[in-house]
TORKOL-4160 file (C-alpha; in steps of 0.2 Angstrom, whole numbers, padded with zeros to 4 digits, m for minus):
293
<pt num="1" X="0708" Y="0512" Z="0676"/>
<pt num="2" X="0723" Y="0521" Z="0667"/>
<pt num="3" X="0726" Y="0539" Z="0669"/>
<pt num="4" X="0741" Y="0550" Z="0664"/>
<pt num="5" X="0751" Y="0556" Z="0679"/>
<pt num="6" X="0761" Y="0572" Z="0681"/>
<pt num="7" X="0772" Y="0571" Z="0696"/>
<pt num="8" X="0780" Y="0588" Z="0695"/>
<pt num="9" X="0797" Y="0593" Z="0701"/>
<pt num="10" X="0795" Y="0593" Z="0720"/>
<pt num="11" X="0788" Y="0576" Z="0720"/>
<pt num="12" X="0804" Y="0570" Z="0712"/>
<pt num="13" X="0814" Y="0578" Z="0726"/>
<pt num="14" X="0808" Y="0585" Z="0742"/>
<pt num="15" X="0791" Y="0577" Z="0742"/>
<pt num="16" X="0795" Y="0559" Z="0737"/>
<pt num="17" X="0784" Y="0552" Z="0751"/>
<pt num="18" X="0769" Y="0560" Z="0743"/>
<pt num="19" X="0773" Y="0553" Z="0726"/>
<pt num="20" X="0777" Y="0536" Z="0733"/>
<pt num="21" X="0762" Y="0534" Z="0744"/>
<pt num="22" X="0750" Y="0540" Z="0730"/>
<pt num="23" X="0757" Y="0527" Z="0717"/>
<pt num="24" X="0755" Y="0513" Z="0730"/>
<pt num="25" X="0737" Y="0517" Z="0735"/>
<pt num="26" X="0732" Y="0520" Z="0717"/>
<pt num="27" X="0739" Y="0503" Z="0712"/>
<pt num="28" X="0730" Y="0495" Z="0727"/>
<pt num="29" X="0713" Y="0502" Z="0722"/>
<pt num="30" X="0715" Y="0498" Z="0703"/>
<pt num="31" X="0721" Y="0514" Z="0696"/>
<pt num="32" X="0737" Y="0514" Z="0685"/>
<pt num="33" X="0746" Y="0531" Z="0686"/>
<pt num="34" X="0755" Y="0532" Z="0669"/>
<pt num="35" X="0769" Y="0545" Z="0671"/>
<pt num="36" X="0768" Y="0557" Z="0657"/>
<pt num="37" X="0783" Y="0555" Z="0646"/>
<pt num="38" X="0796" Y="0568" Z="0645"/>
<pt num="39" X="0787" Y="0580" Z="0657"/>
<pt num="40" X="0795" Y="0596" Z="0662"/>
<pt num="41" X="0792" Y="0609" Z="0676"/>
<pt num="42" X="0775" Y="0617" Z="0674"/>
<pt num="43" X="0782" Y="0634" Z="0679"/>
<pt num="44" X="0777" Y="0633" Z="0697"/>
<pt num="45" X="0766" Y="0649" Z="0697"/>
<pt num="46" X="0753" Y="0654" Z="0686"/>
<pt num="47" X="0757" Y="0671" Z="0678"/>
<pt num="48" X="0747" Y="0686" Z="0685"/>
<pt num="49" X="0752" Y="0698" Z="0671"/>
<pt num="50" X="0738" Y="0696" Z="0658"/>
<pt num="51" X="0750" Y="0696" Z="0643"/>
<pt num="52" X="0763" Y="0685" Z="0650"/>
<pt num="53" X="0760" Y="0670" Z="0638"/>
<pt num="54" X="0777" Y="0663" Z="0640"/>
<pt num="55" X="0774" Y="0660" Z="0658"/>
<pt num="56" X="0760" Y="0647" Z="0652"/>
<pt num="57" X="0771" Y="0639" Z="0639"/>
<pt num="58" X="0777" Y="0625" Z="0649"/>
<pt num="59" X="0760" Y="0620" Z="0656"/>
<pt num="60" X="0752" Y="0622" Z="0639"/>
<pt num="61" X="0765" Y="0609" Z="0632"/>
<pt num="62" X="0761" Y="0597" Z="0647"/>
<pt num="63" X="0743" Y="0598" Z="0643"/>
<pt num="64" X="0745" Y="0596" Z="0625"/>
<pt num="65" X="0755" Y="0580" Z="0628"/>
<pt num="66" X="0742" Y="0574" Z="0640"/>
<pt num="67" X="0729" Y="0575" Z="0627"/>
<pt num="68" X="0739" Y="0564" Z="0615"/>
<pt num="69" X="0740" Y="0551" Z="0630"/>
<pt num="70" X="0722" Y="0550" Z="0632"/>
<pt num="71" X="0715" Y="0567" Z="0637"/>
<pt num="72" X="0715" Y="0565" Z="0656"/>
<pt num="73" X="0728" Y="0571" Z="0668"/>
<pt num="74" X="0730" Y="0570" Z="0687"/>
<pt num="75" X="0743" Y="0578" Z="0698"/>
<pt num="76" X="0746" Y="0579" Z="0717"/>
<pt num="77" X="0755" Y="0595" Z="0720"/>
<pt num="78" X="0743" Y="0610" Z="0723"/>
<pt num="79" X="0754" Y="0622" Z="0714"/>
<pt num="80" X="0755" Y="0610" Z="0699"/>
<pt num="81" X="0737" Y="0608" Z="0699"/>
<pt num="82" X="0733" Y="0626" Z="0700"/>
<pt num="83" X="0745" Y="0631" Z="0686"/>
<pt num="84" X="0739" Y="0617" Z="0674"/>
<pt num="85" X="0720" Y="0620" Z="0678"/>
<pt num="86" X="0721" Y="0639" Z="0675"/>
<pt num="87" X="0732" Y="0637" Z="0660"/>
<pt num="88" X="0720" Y="0625" Z="0653"/>
<pt num="89" X="0706" Y="0637" Z="0656"/>
<pt num="90" X="0714" Y="0651" Z="0647"/>
<pt num="91" X="0717" Y="0640" Z="0632"/>
<pt num="92" X="0700" Y="0633" Z="0631"/>
<pt num="93" X="0691" Y="0651" Z="0633"/>
<pt num="94" X="0703" Y="0663" Z="0625"/>
<pt num="95" X="0704" Y="0661" Z="0606"/>
<pt num="96" X="0718" Y="0673" Z="0603"/>
<pt num="97" X="0729" Y="0667" Z="0618"/>
<pt num="98" X="0726" Y="0649" Z="0612"/>
<pt num="99" X="0732" Y="0654" Z="0594"/>
<pt num="100" X="0748" Y="0662" Z="0600"/>
<pt num="101" X="0752" Y="0648" Z="0612"/>
<pt num="102" X="0750" Y="0635" Z="0599"/>
<pt num="103" X="0760" Y="0645" Z="0586"/>
<pt num="104" X="0774" Y="0646" Z="0599"/>
<pt num="105" X="0773" Y="0627" Z="0604"/>
<pt num="106" X="0769" Y="0621" Z="0586"/>
<pt num="107" X="0754" Y="0612" Z="0593"/>
<pt num="108" X="0736" Y="0612" Z="0590"/>
<pt num="109" X="0729" Y="0611" Z="0607"/>
<pt num="110" X="0711" Y="0616" Z="0611"/>
<pt num="111" X="0711" Y="0615" Z="0630"/>
<pt num="112" X="0701" Y="0599" Z="0631"/>
<pt num="113" X="0712" Y="0589" Z="0643"/>
<pt num="114" X="0703" Y="0585" Z="0659"/>
<pt num="115" X="0714" Y="0591" Z="0673"/>
<pt num="116" X="0711" Y="0582" Z="0690"/>
<pt num="117" X="0719" Y="0583" Z="0707"/>
<pt num="118" X="0721" Y="0565" Z="0714"/>
<pt num="119" X="0709" Y="0569" Z="0728"/>
<pt num="120" X="0696" Y="0572" Z="0714"/>
<pt num="121" X="0700" Y="0556" Z="0706"/>
<pt num="122" X="0697" Y="0547" Z="0723"/>
<pt num="123" X="0680" Y="0557" Z="0725"/>
<pt num="124" X="0674" Y="0557" Z="0707"/>
<pt num="125" X="0682" Y="0542" Z="0698"/>
<pt num="126" X="0682" Y="0530" Z="0713"/>
<pt num="127" X="0670" Y="0537" Z="0725"/>
<pt num="128" X="0673" Y="0539" Z="0744"/>
<pt num="129" X="0660" Y="0526" Z="0748"/>
<pt num="130" X="0669" Y="0513" Z="0737"/>
<pt num="131" X="0686" Y="0519" Z="0744"/>
<pt num="132" X="0680" Y="0515" Z="0762"/>
<pt num="133" X="0676" Y="0497" Z="0757"/>
<pt num="134" X="0694" Y="0495" Z="0752"/>
<pt num="135" X="0703" Y="0500" Z="0768"/>
<pt num="136" X="0709" Y="0487" Z="0780"/>
<pt num="137" X="0711" Y="0497" Z="0796"/>
<pt num="138" X="0702" Y="0513" Z="0801"/>
<pt num="139" X="0714" Y="0528" Z="0804"/>
<pt num="140" X="0708" Y="0532" Z="0821"/>
<pt num="141" X="0717" Y="0549" Z="0823"/>
<pt num="142" X="0709" Y="0566" Z="0825"/>
<pt num="143" X="0715" Y="0574" Z="0809"/>
<pt num="144" X="0713" Y="0592" Z="0804"/>
<pt num="145" X="0711" Y="0595" Z="0785"/>
<pt num="146" X="0722" Y="0609" Z="0778"/>
<pt num="147" X="0718" Y="0615" Z="0761"/>
<pt num="148" X="0729" Y="0631" Z="0759"/>
<pt num="149" X="0727" Y="0643" Z="0745"/>
<pt num="150" X="0730" Y="0635" Z="0728"/>
<pt num="151" X="0720" Y="0619" Z="0729"/>
<pt num="152" X="0703" Y="0629" Z="0729"/>
<pt num="153" X="0706" Y="0647" Z="0722"/>
<pt num="154" X="0702" Y="0655" Z="0711"/>
<pt num="155" X="0685" Y="0646" Z="0711"/>
<pt num="156" X="0679" Y="0652" Z="0694"/>
<pt num="157" X="0694" Y="0642" Z="0686"/>
<pt num="158" X="0697" Y="0628" Z="0699"/>
<pt num="159" X="0680" Y="0623" Z="0704"/>
<pt num="160" X="0686" Y="0609" Z="0715"/>
<pt num="161" X="0676" Y="0613" Z="0730"/>
<pt num="162" X="0668" Y="0628" Z="0739"/>
<pt num="163" X="0684" Y="0640" Z="0743"/>
<pt num="164" X="0677" Y="0646" Z="0759"/>
<pt num="165" X="0668" Y="0630" Z="0766"/>
<pt num="166" X="0676" Y="0615" Z="0757"/>
<pt num="167" X="0672" Y="0597" Z="0762"/>
<pt num="168" X="0682" Y="0586" Z="0750"/>
<pt num="169" X="0696" Y="0582" Z="0762"/>
<pt num="170" X="0684" Y="0580" Z="0776"/>
<pt num="171" X="0674" Y="0567" Z="0767"/>
<pt num="172" X="0690" Y="0558" Z="0762"/>
<pt num="173" X="0696" Y="0558" Z="0780"/>
<pt num="174" X="0680" Y="0551" Z="0786"/>
<pt num="175" X="0680" Y="0537" Z="0773"/>
<pt num="176" X="0696" Y="0530" Z="0780"/>
<pt num="177" X="0691" Y="0531" Z="0798"/>
<pt num="178" X="0698" Y="0547" Z="0804"/>
<pt num="179" X="0689" Y="0559" Z="0816"/>
<pt num="180" X="0689" Y="0575" Z="0807"/>
<pt num="181" X="0693" Y="0591" Z="0817"/>
<pt num="182" X="0686" Y="0607" Z="0810"/>
<pt num="183" X="0695" Y="0623" Z="0813"/>
<pt num="184" X="0694" Y="0641" Z="0806"/>
<pt num="185" X="0711" Y="0642" Z="0798"/>
<pt num="186" X="0710" Y="0627" Z="0786"/>
<pt num="187" X="0709" Y="0638" Z="0770"/>
<pt num="188" X="0721" Y="0652" Z="0776"/>
<pt num="189" X="0739" Y="0654" Z="0768"/>
<pt num="190" X="0753" Y="0645" Z="0777"/>
<pt num="191" X="0765" Y="0659" Z="0771"/>
<pt num="192" X="0769" Y="0650" Z="0754"/>
<pt num="193" X="0785" Y="0657" Z="0746"/>
<pt num="194" X="0788" Y="0669" Z="0761"/>
<pt num="195" X="0797" Y="0654" Z="0768"/>
<pt num="196" X="0811" Y="0660" Z="0756"/>
<pt num="197" X="0810" Y="0679" Z="0757"/>
<pt num="198" X="0803" Y="0682" Z="0774"/>
<pt num="199" X="0805" Y="0667" Z="0786"/>
<pt num="200" X="0798" Y="0675" Z="0801"/>
<pt num="201" X="0781" Y="0679" Z="0792"/>
<pt num="202" X="0780" Y="0661" Z="0786"/>
<pt num="203" X="0782" Y="0655" Z="0803"/>
<pt num="204" X="0769" Y="0667" Z="0810"/>
<pt num="205" X="0757" Y="0661" Z="0797"/>
<pt num="206" X="0760" Y="0643" Z="0799"/>
<pt num="207" X="0759" Y="0644" Z="0818"/>
<pt num="208" X="0742" Y="0652" Z="0817"/>
<pt num="209" X="0736" Y="0637" Z="0807"/>
<pt num="210" X="0744" Y="0624" Z="0818"/>
<pt num="211" X="0739" Y="0633" Z="0835"/>
<pt num="212" X="0721" Y="0634" Z="0829"/>
<pt num="213" X="0720" Y="0615" Z="0824"/>
<pt num="214" X="0728" Y="0610" Z="0840"/>
<pt num="215" X="0717" Y="0620" Z="0851"/>
<pt num="216" X="0702" Y="0612" Z="0842"/>
<pt num="217" X="0708" Y="0595" Z="0846"/>
<pt num="218" X="0719" Y="0589" Z="0831"/>
<pt num="219" X="0732" Y="0576" Z="0834"/>
<pt num="220" X="0738" Y="0577" Z="0816"/>
<pt num="221" X="0736" Y="0588" Z="0800"/>
<pt num="222" X="0732" Y="0582" Z="0783"/>
<pt num="223" X="0739" Y="0592" Z="0768"/>
<pt num="224" X="0741" Y="0590" Z="0749"/>
<pt num="225" X="0754" Y="0603" Z="0745"/>
<pt num="226" X="0773" Y="0600" Z="0747"/>
<pt num="227" X="0776" Y="0619" Z="0751"/>
<pt num="228" X="0762" Y="0619" Z="0764"/>
<pt num="229" X="0770" Y="0603" Z="0771"/>
<pt num="230" X="0786" Y="0611" Z="0773"/>
<pt num="231" X="0780" Y="0627" Z="0781"/>
<pt num="232" X="0769" Y="0617" Z="0793"/>
<pt num="233" X="0781" Y="0604" Z="0798"/>
<pt num="234" X="0799" Y="0610" Z="0796"/>
<pt num="235" X="0795" Y="0627" Z="0803"/>
<pt num="236" X="0789" Y="0619" Z="0819"/>
<pt num="237" X="0808" Y="0620" Z="0825"/>
<pt num="238" X="0806" Y="0639" Z="0825"/>
<pt num="239" X="0789" Y="0638" Z="0833"/>
<pt num="240" X="0796" Y="0629" Z="0848"/>
<pt num="241" X="0808" Y="0643" Z="0851"/>
<pt num="242" X="0797" Y="0657" Z="0848"/>
<pt num="243" X="0780" Y="0652" Z="0855"/>
<pt num="244" X="0780" Y="0647" Z="0874"/>
<pt num="245" X="0769" Y="0632" Z="0877"/>
<pt num="246" X="0768" Y="0627" Z="0858"/>
<pt num="247" X="0767" Y="0608" Z="0856"/>
<pt num="248" X="0771" Y="0600" Z="0840"/>
<pt num="249" X="0759" Y="0590" Z="0829"/>
<pt num="250" X="0763" Y="0578" Z="0815"/>
<pt num="251" X="0760" Y="0583" Z="0797"/>
<pt num="252" X="0754" Y="0570" Z="0784"/>
<pt num="253" X="0750" Y="0570" Z="0766"/>
<pt num="254" X="0733" Y="0564" Z="0763"/>
<pt num="255" X="0740" Y="0549" Z="0753"/>
<pt num="256" X="0750" Y="0544" Z="0768"/>
<pt num="257" X="0735" Y="0542" Z="0778"/>
<pt num="258" X="0726" Y="0532" Z="0765"/>
<pt num="259" X="0742" Y="0521" Z="0764"/>
<pt num="260" X="0740" Y="0518" Z="0782"/>
<pt num="261" X="0722" Y="0513" Z="0781"/>
<pt num="262" X="0726" Y="0501" Z="0767"/>
<pt num="263" X="0741" Y="0494" Z="0777"/>
<pt num="264" X="0753" Y="0498" Z="0764"/>
<pt num="265" X="0771" Y="0499" Z="0770"/>
<pt num="266" X="0775" Y="0515" Z="0761"/>
<pt num="267" X="0775" Y="0534" Z="0763"/>
<pt num="268" X="0779" Y="0536" Z="0782"/>
<pt num="269" X="0797" Y="0540" Z="0783"/>
<pt num="270" X="0802" Y="0548" Z="0800"/>
<pt num="271" X="0817" Y="0556" Z="0791"/>
<pt num="272" X="0805" Y="0566" Z="0781"/>
<pt num="273" X="0796" Y="0573" Z="0796"/>
<pt num="274" X="0802" Y="0586" Z="0809"/>
<pt num="275" X="0789" Y="0581" Z="0821"/>
<pt num="276" X="0790" Y="0562" Z="0820"/>
<pt num="277" X="0773" Y="0553" Z="0817"/>
<pt num="278" X="0779" Y="0537" Z="0824"/>
<pt num="279" X="0774" Y="0539" Z="0843"/>
<pt num="280" X="0756" Y="0544" Z="0837"/>
<pt num="281" X="0755" Y="0529" Z="0825"/>
<pt num="282" X="0761" Y="0517" Z="0838"/>
<pt num="283" X="0749" Y="0524" Z="0851"/>
<pt num="284" X="0734" Y="0521" Z="0839"/>
<pt num="285" X="0740" Y="0504" Z="0834"/>
<pt num="286" X="0744" Y="0509" Z="0816"/>
<pt num="287" X="0762" Y="0505" Z="0816"/>
<pt num="288" X="0770" Y="0488" Z="0820"/>
<pt num="289" X="0788" Y="0493" Z="0824"/>
<pt num="290" X="0798" Y="0501" Z="0838"/>
<pt num="291" X="0798" Y="0520" Z="0839"/>
<pt num="292" X="0815" Y="0528" Z="0837"/>
<pt num="293" X="0819" Y="0547" Z="0837"/>
């Protein structure tokens, strides 16, 4: 199976472990991720002003190029997925905006590219039951799935899963042998871009999420968004100082956990984690190396 792949900016810089682990697991299960030629930033945020079409231009060009490459496009970053999926919906459903965007881009794009998050590819194109047969070792960790905001909302445009009671990450984690930990904050905001403008607020939001997961028994958190990863992992340094009794918890991209299950030596770089996952992985027999700090 070949599918066009849009990495986006962050996966080429701060979130290389997400990109690297996804490429490795895709190859191992027979999916060829073909990086979209000459891709640019998607714009990072979907414009909320109704007539701000220029804010959709970058995403529209990406979608038009993906149609030329086969008409199916996958991505990993929740922000990229949200922007591409919502822009595609506008082009497909709003004739006037489609016309204006095509005039600006000198394209003839109709919104027909199928935009898939990589977790969707695993669910709908591969199947979690099939995926479970390809793993070599169960990831026997108590993992809390964290969705955040943009992977699921707004439902009318995204339609990945139930925005209030999703199950796609839970089903994925179960397929690779994890013990899924349910907790009430899995669809709450981590603070997002407040990490730049109001760090204290972002720390408070992220702490509420982590504290809830830990209190419900989580040994690790699974995410798909690079910004969620940053807020939940990197901000733990402030949480240790601010909240008495707080204990850290490792954060993983869901593709890193799949790589562990497939015994692929990619993705888990202790230098990319504030809270090192190595002690936990060694304890669970998932890492054949000495733990260093």
